[in-house]
C-alpha positions in Angstrom: 8.4 -1.0 42.2 6.7 -2.3 39.1 8.9 -2.4 36.0 7.4 -1.7 32.6 9.0 -2.7 29.3 9.2 0.0 26.7 9.9 0.1 23.0 10.9 3.0 20.7 7.8 4.2 18.8 9.1 7.5 17.3 12.1 9.7 16.8 11.4 13.2 15.8 12.3 16.9 16.2 11.3 18.2 19.7 8.4 20.6 19.6 9.5 22.3 22.8 13.2 22.7 22.3 14.7 23.8 19.0 17.8 22.0 17.8 16.8 19.0 19.8 15.0 15.8 19.1 12.6 13.6 21.1 12.7 9.8 21.3 9.2 8.5 22.2 9.1 5.3 24.1 5.9 3.4 24.5 4.7 0.6 26.8 4.8 -2.8 25.1 1.5 -3.6 26.8 -0.3 -0.3 27.2 -1.0 3.1 25.7 1.3 5.3 27.7 4.2 7.1 25.9 7.3 8.5 27.4 8.8 11.4 25.4 12.5 12.2 26.1 14.3 15.2 24.7 17.7 14.2 23.3 20.5 15.9 21.4 21.0 15.7 17.7 24.1 13.4 18.0 22.2 10.9 20.1 19.2 11.0 17.8 21.6 10.2 14.9 23.1 7.4 16.8 19.7 5.9 17.6 18.5 6.4 14.0 21.6 4.8 12.5 21.1 1.7 14.6 17.3 1.5 14.1 17.8 1.7 10.3 20.7 -0.9 10.5 22.9 1.5 8.6 26.7 0.8 8.8 28.8 4.0 8.8 32.2 4.0 7.2 33.8 4.4 10.6 32.2 3.3 13.9 30.3 5.9 15.8 31.0 6.3 19.5 28.1 3.9 20.5 29.4 1.4 17.9 32.9 1.6 19.4 31.4 1.0 22.9 29.5 -2.0 21.6 32.7 -3.4 19.9 34.5 -3.0 23.2 31.8 -4.8 25.1 31.9 -7.6 22.5 35.7 -7.8 22.6 35.7 -8.2 26.4 32.7 -10.5 26.4 30.4 -8.1 28.3 26.7 -8.6 27.5 24.2 -5.7 27.8 21.2 -7.5 29.3 18.8 -4.5 29.7 18.5 -0.8 30.1 16.6 0.7 32.9 15.3 4.3 32.9 15.6 4.4 36.7 14.8 7.9 37.9 13.4 11.3 37.0 14.8 14.2 39.0 14.5 17.9 38.2 13.0 16.9 34.8 16.1 14.9 33.9 15.8 11.1 33.2 18.5 8.8 34.6 19.4 5.4 33.2 21.5 2.3 34.0 23.0 -0.3 31.8 22.6 -3.7 33.3 25.5 -5.8 32.1 26.8 -9.3 32.6 30.4 -10.7 32.5 31.3 -14.2 33.5 27.9 -14.7 35.1 28.2 -11.6 37.3 25.7 -8.7 36.9 26.8 -5.1 37.3 25.3 -1.8 36.5 26.7 1.3 34.7 25.3 4.8 35.1 24.4 6.3 31.8 22.7 9.2 30.1 19.3 8.0 29.0 19.9 8.9 25.3 23.2 6.9 25.3 21.5 4.0 27.1 18.8 3.9 24.4 21.4 4.0 21.6 23.2 1.1 23.2 19.9 -0.9 23.7 19.2 -0.6 20.0 22.6 -2.0 19.1 22.4 -4.9 21.6 18.7 -5.5 20.8 18.1 -5.6 24.6 14.9 -4.6 26.4 14.3 -1.1 27.9 12.5 -0.8 31.2 11.2 2.0 33.4 9.1 2.2 36.5 5.5 3.1 36.9 6.2 6.2 38.9 8.2 7.6 36.0 5.4 7.0 33.5 2.9 8.5 35.9 5.1 11.7 36.3 6.2 12.2 32.7 4.1 9.9 30.5 1.4 10.9 28.1 -1.4 9.2 26.2 -1.9 10.1 22.6 -5.5 10.8 21.8 -6.8 11.2 18.2 -8.3 14.6 17.5 -11.2 15.4 15.2 -9.9 16.1 11.7 -6.8 14.0 12.3 -3.7 14.4 14.3 -3.0 13.5 18.0 -2.8 15.4 21.2 -0.8 14.4 24.2 -2.8 14.0 27.5 -0.8 13.7 30.7 -1.0 10.2 32.2 -1.9 11.3 35.6 -5.3 12.9 35.7 -3.8 15.4 38.1 -0.1 15.6 38.7 0.9 15.5 42.4 1.5 19.1 43.4 3.7 17.8 46.3 6.2 16.2 43.9 6.9 19.0 41.4 10.7 18.2 41.7 10.2 15.2 39.4 7.9 16.9 36.8 9.4 17.5 33.4 9.9 21.1 32.4 6.9 21.2 30.0 4.6 20.0 32.8 5.9 22.7 35.1 5.4 25.4 32.5 1.8 24.2 31.9 1.0 24.0 35.6 2.4 27.5 36.1 0.0 28.9 33.5 -2.9 26.9 34.8 -2.2 28.1 38.4 -2.1 31.7 37.2 -5.3 31.3 35.1 -7.0 29.9 38.2 -5.6 32.5 40.5 -3.8 29.8 42.6 -0.9 32.2 43.4 0.7 30.0 46.1 1.0 27.1 43.7 2.2 29.4 40.9 4.9 30.7 43.2 6.0 27.2 44.1 6.2 26.1 40.5 7.9 29.4 39.5 10.6 28.8 42.2 11.2 25.2 40.9 11.6 26.5 37.4 14.1 29.2 38.5 16.0 26.6 40.6 16.4 24.3 37.5 17.3 27.2 35.2 20.0 28.3 37.7 21.6 24.8 37.5 21.9 25.1 33.7 
């Protein structure tokens, strides 16, 4: 699988989920963007590190970094490794005494740690194909997000983000593709039942 290096290009309120934020990661050598919905605490943790602010008392991610530093553990990279049921999964790739090991992490926490350690963030091409967007400038200013894949793979809806599922459901209904609409509806219900 081809790894792609990402960088943080934006941190903003989520347009799709109130009381949440979105961190937008972009390819270092490309136009694709990967928006990830995160909680307000994680958004604050990322923003504090990006702005190089020093809180009076360490935040949880600062404490974690301090523990890594104390025990001479280096965070080498963060990998956004999977997308399943619209949820991103990440791993912290660490090194201690020349030995590499990986730690499972929520993606938002992994990004907050990557900013503190100034380490690279990677993902795989299949994740950008499934959940990435390309921002296109609109007439009169502003941008619109266009899905990376010209047509999402209808046989792999279990990895689509929730927004893509909702959009595909509406499209299937509009085009009277009732079999596809039922398939997407069932996937949405399955995920909502897990919450």
